[in-house]
ROSE-714650 format. One record per residue (C-alpha): x, y, z. Coordinates in pm, whole numbers, padded with zeros to 5 digits, always signed. Layout:
N
XYZ...
***
This chain:
310
-02146-01127-02207-01819-00945-02149-01567-01012-02425-01231-01140-02302-00955-00900-02393-00655-01029-02581-00367-01128-02356-00096-00860-02353+00267-00949-02420+00459-01085-02126+00660-00829-01926+00901-01110-01831+01161-01251-02071+01216-01621-02120+01438-01799-01870+01652-02090-01993+01441-02093-02310+01114-02133-02115+00828-01883-02125+00692-01752-01796+00361-01886-01669+00070-01660-01763-00236-01654-01535-00567-01486-01611-00766-01429-01294-01111-01586-01342-01449-01455-01239-01528-01502-00870-01907-01479-00826-01889-01646-00482-01632-01399-00350-01388-01669-00245-01074-01461-00298-01026-01127-00133-00669-01080-00254-00452-01192-00543-00258-01410-00299-00577-01589-00189-00642-01704-00544-00287-01811-00631-00248-01991-00299-00569-02184-00369-00459-02254-00725-00099-02359-00665-00070-02416-00291-00122-02793-00306+00153-02828-00566+00424-02599-00428+00300-02497-00083+00125-02179+00026+00444-02045+00185+00626-02077-00148+00348-01878-00316+00384-01612-00049+00762-01606-00104+00712-01538-00476+00517-01226-00382+00777-01115-00128+01055-01159-00384+00868-00951-00644+00851-01244-00886+00478-01224-00960+00419-00936-01197+00148-00765-01397+00183-00538-01698+00269-00257-01455+00530-00439-01247+00551-00651-00929+00223-00741-00761+00171-00731-00383+00015-01028-00205-00243-00801-00042-00367-00639-00363-00746-00676-00404-00857-00958-00633-00967-00843-00980-01108-01090-01237-00972-01064-01590-00632-00942-01478-00319-01107-01624-00021-01205-01410+00309-01373-01493+00579-01557-01303+00860-01802-01371+00832-02161-01253+01112-02311-01050+01269-02598-01240+01409-02913-01085+01764-03001-01187+01769-03213-01504+02036-03450-01632+02175-03316-01958+02111-03539-02258+02470-03587-02381+02398-03547-02753+02389-03233-02966+02110-03117-03196+02214-03113-03561+02106-02827-03789+01978-02962-04122+01828-02641-04266+01780-02285-04147+01624-01979-04305+01413-01685-04189+01103-01904-04150+01211-02263-04090+01455-02451-03874+01491-02822-03953+01697-03012-03697+01811-03364-03618+01677-03427-03268+01883-03685-03080+01741-03982-02892+01630-03917-02531+01561-03545-02586+01195-03444-02552+01056-03205-02813+00872-02959-02588+00870-02878-02215+00637-03114-02032+00631-03312-01710+00982-03368-01575+01149-03261-01901+01155-02880-01911+01492-02719-01979+01637-03037-02134+01412-03029-02439+01481-02956-02803+01278-02634-02807+01437-02490-02491+01788-02578-02605+01742-02430-02951+01591-02109-02817+01892-02065-02590+02168-02175-02826+02041-01998-03139+01885-01698-02962+01545-01763-03118+01294-01691-02838+00992-01724-03069+01085-02070-03195+00801-02325-03190+00775-02684-03320+00519-02751-03593+00487-03115-03481+00633-03347-03219+00869-03643-03201+00862-03888-02912+01143-03835-02663+01297-04174-02749+01278-04121-03127+01560-03942-03309+01552-03754-03636+01396-03467-03825+01198-03205-03637+01045-02904-03815+01039-02581-03613+00897-02242-03707+01109-01933-03641+00831-01672-03648+00525-01740-03430+00293-01594-03691+00391-01867-03940+00332-02158-03705-00032-02215-03797+00046-02263-04166+00302-02536-04096+00093-02705-03826-00188-02724-04080+00040-02922-04314+00077-03192-04049-00287-03179-03943-00406-03224-04301-00149-03501-04369+00028-03299-04637+00373-03389-04505+00515-03717-04631+00708-03870-04341+00953-04157-04365+01108-04341-04072+01374-04608-04043+01371-04883-03780+01582-05181-03679+01386-05482-03560+01397-05862-03575+01368-06023-03917+01096-06283-03960+01057-06438-04307+00706-06544-04206+00588-06182-04192+00481-06082-04541+00604-05737-04635+00543-05476-04763+00204-05423-04608-00021-05146-04481-00123-05180-04117-00443-05021-03993-00591-05034-03647-00731-04848-03352-00471-04719-03105-00576-04606-02758-00351-04424-02508-00492-04389-02157-00384-04098-01937-00125-04213-01686-00038-04531-01877+00310-04538-02034+00216-04756-02332-00056-04728-02593-00252-05034-02701-00450-05166-02994-00824-05188-02938-01136-05297-03121-01324-05036-03317-01291-04799-03610-00926-04770-03724-00759-04440-03638-00403-04526-03747-00232-04635-04067+00131-04721-04144+00306-04857-04451+00582-05101-04350+00854-05221-04589+01160-05438-04540+01466-05272-04691+01722-05545-04614+01806-05807-04353+02122-05948-04200+02197-06182-03912+01842-06205-03780+01781-05828-03799+01586-05626-04051+01611-05264-04157+01262-05129-04219+01117-04827-04395+00805-04698-04217+00564-04447-04369+00292-04334-04127-00021-04186-04281-00154-04082-03938+00016-03964-03621-00116-04150-03317+00097-04171-03003+00363-04446-03041+00194-04553-03365+00495-04708-03540+00610-04880-03223+00264-05029-03167+00227-05144-03529+00572-05305-03544+00515-05481-03214+00176-05601-03334+00346-05772-03629+00579-05953-03391+00866-05723-03496+00922-05496-03192+01173-05218-03258+01507-05285-03090+01564-05131-02745+01202-05030-02699+01132-05014-02322+00752-05024-02371+00671-05269-02648+00585-05551-02653+00613-05544-02270+00665-05244-02041+01001-05283-01866+00973-05269-01488+01184-05099-01381+01258-04907-01697+01592-04751-01786+01737-04505-01532+01689-04135-01623+02064-04097-01684+02102-04420-01887+02158-04319-02250+02325-04644-02354+02041-04814-02546+01858-04570-02774+01538-04684-02939+01624-04792-03293+01374-04561-03460+01471-04262-03674+01258-03994-03842+01449-04018-04169+01279-03783-04418+01023-03501-04444+00875-03396-04777+00620-03118-04833+00527-02811-05032+00601-02495-04838+00267-02327-04752+00420-01979-04763+00638-01990-05076+00496-02290-05265+00847-02435-05290+00880-02816-05276+01109-02944-05001+01262-03276-04906+01487-03305-04603+01681-03612-04493+01835-03687-04156+02210-03710-04118+02178-03954-03828+02205-04333-03843+02086-04614-03621+02368-04770-03425+02238-05128-03409+02249-05193-03784+02555-05411-03861
***
């Protein structure tokens, strides 16, 4: 078996904080592709059109380690190519990212509501990672974990790519103590504090997750801090990190988080893409961990607050 060679560094710089697409040409035992263009047209033609793929070649925007690649170059498996995607225009999220802590290894920020963590789907350039790379000139910046787009609060990013694995391992092994704050209805009939466990399932293509029968895969500690005028302020401590976990658990208790467009019922239609008037009342309030590189204990707290608390 031929060993795959390590991918070389990209000859293209980032654009708007986004890395270029890297393509490794696969084996072609059936001889389907005579040229590089044949393969890329088959691979991306349905999504962007074969003519657009051809235009990328004409404009010299598909490159190898040695420079621009011609559409008629013979196909060669194992070869690496790069190009930049074309991004659709995105509405700017009208809130800034707050810097909580910065050193040579870590960047801890307060991510605002409505800003996705990483480029994905229709949110590419308007994401926390892309913005921070551009604004702070940190092209190697990577998040060690993820916050939902609608959730605000503390996000831990790693400055040097080589350190990322150590900090991701902290989250994977549940060595980071996370604390959230939420505003939701107050119900004296719901006994708190309590630990909620259950099985959360998120189907591809479905906007909301759901609770299902079976072995629990999620756990959250839920405490009532105070209540006023029919609302409660809650402290949430997730022990696991399932998609929408805290939102699902609060809704399951009959205490859906204020301004949640998915729980307990998916809004149809949901908020417009440029409607930033009703942020989900959920905040990643604190992160506490022992630094895996230095052994130093850390606790960071968000400087944000939830607007719906009286």
